[in-house]
Wavefront OBJ file of the C-alpha trace (Angstrom):
o trace
v 46.349 -64.293 67.262
v 44.992 -65.153 63.891
v 43.285 -63.060 61.279
v 40.438 -63.748 58.911
v 39.376 -62.221 55.621
v 35.786 -61.544 54.668
v 35.271 -61.136 50.915
v 32.170 -59.809 49.133
v 31.729 -58.125 45.726
v 35.534 -58.009 45.226
v 35.910 -56.121 48.533
v 37.925 -57.327 51.517
v 37.502 -56.836 55.244
v 40.328 -57.998 57.536
v 39.545 -59.025 61.125
v 42.059 -59.714 63.905
v 40.539 -62.479 66.012
v 40.471 -62.560 69.814
v 41.607 -65.670 71.661
v 38.658 -67.205 73.477
v 36.714 -70.495 73.259
v 33.948 -68.965 71.102
v 36.317 -67.433 68.532
v 38.354 -70.670 68.393
v 35.187 -72.628 67.627
v 34.214 -70.062 64.968
v 37.657 -70.426 63.344
v 37.168 -74.213 63.234
v 34.127 -73.693 60.935
v 36.091 -71.772 58.294
v 35.970 -71.358 55.375
v 32.305 -70.331 55.306
v 30.085 -68.688 52.709
v 27.252 -66.827 54.419
v 24.308 -64.634 53.508
v 24.372 -61.275 55.320
v 21.636 -58.744 55.934
v 21.578 -55.326 57.507
v 20.131 -55.116 61.007
v 18.903 -51.869 62.565
v 21.234 -49.720 60.436
v 24.007 -50.693 62.863
v 25.291 -54.164 62.034
v 25.493 -56.852 59.375
v 24.205 -60.204 60.596
v 24.339 -63.781 59.348
v 23.172 -67.114 60.708
v 25.890 -69.675 61.357
v 25.579 -73.390 60.515
v 25.663 -74.223 64.255
v 25.542 -72.524 67.645
v 28.944 -71.731 69.165
v 30.121 -72.368 72.710
v 29.547 -69.743 75.409
v 32.294 -71.250 77.611
v 34.155 -68.570 79.618
v 32.163 -65.858 77.821
v 31.138 -62.657 79.616
v 27.409 -61.962 80.076
v 27.538 -59.517 77.172
v 29.658 -56.880 75.502
v 29.642 -53.169 74.724
v 29.606 -53.221 70.922
v 31.406 -50.503 68.990
v 32.379 -49.833 65.368
v 34.452 -52.687 63.942
v 33.474 -55.324 66.500
v 33.148 -58.805 64.999
v 30.799 -60.602 67.395
v 28.592 -63.628 68.007
v 25.076 -63.073 69.353
v 24.509 -66.243 71.355
v 20.697 -66.008 71.896
v 20.100 -66.119 68.106
v 23.262 -68.011 67.092
v 24.346 -65.416 64.538
v 27.334 -63.303 63.599
v 26.889 -59.579 64.231
v 29.454 -57.264 62.633
v 29.086 -53.692 63.862
v 29.667 -50.703 61.593
v 28.118 -48.268 64.114
v 28.468 -48.026 67.885
v 25.702 -49.893 69.650
v 26.290 -50.136 73.394
v 25.943 -53.063 75.777
v 24.069 -56.157 74.599
v 23.475 -59.182 76.782
v 24.575 -62.446 75.138
v 26.972 -60.704 72.727
v 30.431 -62.315 72.588
v 33.328 -60.476 70.939
v 35.210 -62.644 68.451
v 37.555 -60.022 67.037
v 37.997 -56.499 65.672
v 38.002 -55.263 62.072
v 41.457 -53.921 61.165
v 40.619 -52.715 57.669
v 37.623 -52.446 55.367
v 34.936 -51.318 57.828
v 33.869 -48.561 55.421
v 33.252 -51.191 52.692
v 30.952 -53.092 55.031
v 29.160 -49.929 56.213
v 28.453 -48.769 52.652
v 27.130 -52.181 51.495
v 23.386 -51.861 50.930
v 20.900 -54.714 51.019
v 21.543 -58.421 51.455
v 24.770 -59.939 50.164
v 26.789 -63.126 50.253
v 30.280 -63.145 51.735
v 33.058 -65.665 52.212
v 35.097 -65.825 55.414
v 38.448 -67.595 55.529
v 41.571 -67.754 57.694
v 44.587 -65.853 56.403
v 47.176 -66.831 59.019
l 1 2 3 4 5 6 7 8 9 10 11 12 13 14 15 16 17 18 19 20 21 22 23 24 25 26 27 28 29 30 31 32 33 34 35 36 37 38 39 40 41 42 43 44 45 46 47 48 49 50 51 52 53 54 55 56 57 58 59 60 61 62 63 64 65 66 67 68 69 70 71 72 73 74 75 76 77 78 79 80 81 82 83 84 85 86 87 88 89 90 91 92 93 94 95 96 97 98 99 100 101 102 103 104 105 106 107 108 109 110 111 112 113 114 115 116 117 118
């Protein structure tokens, strides 16, 4: 298992990554600096530089607070700070271990950096 750190405005969010083909491909893109926006008052989303593999991925996932996911139909990251429920095409990449409240309280668009920490 590896972990990643998302940094924005001197705040840190730590995510423990799952082991699956999609998360491994995401890790291979790091470090990344991405622009995030709020979506539906539930998640922070950002477009990735390329679409990730859906190999061995389930048809969707039941998103809950702290889920770090990839939404394959749009090719974007979706980081949930509120429970959402099942979404088709959603692939779980990992789970936030600390800092979810920093992400939830962040208003408006922002830029964040994601890097591996182990």
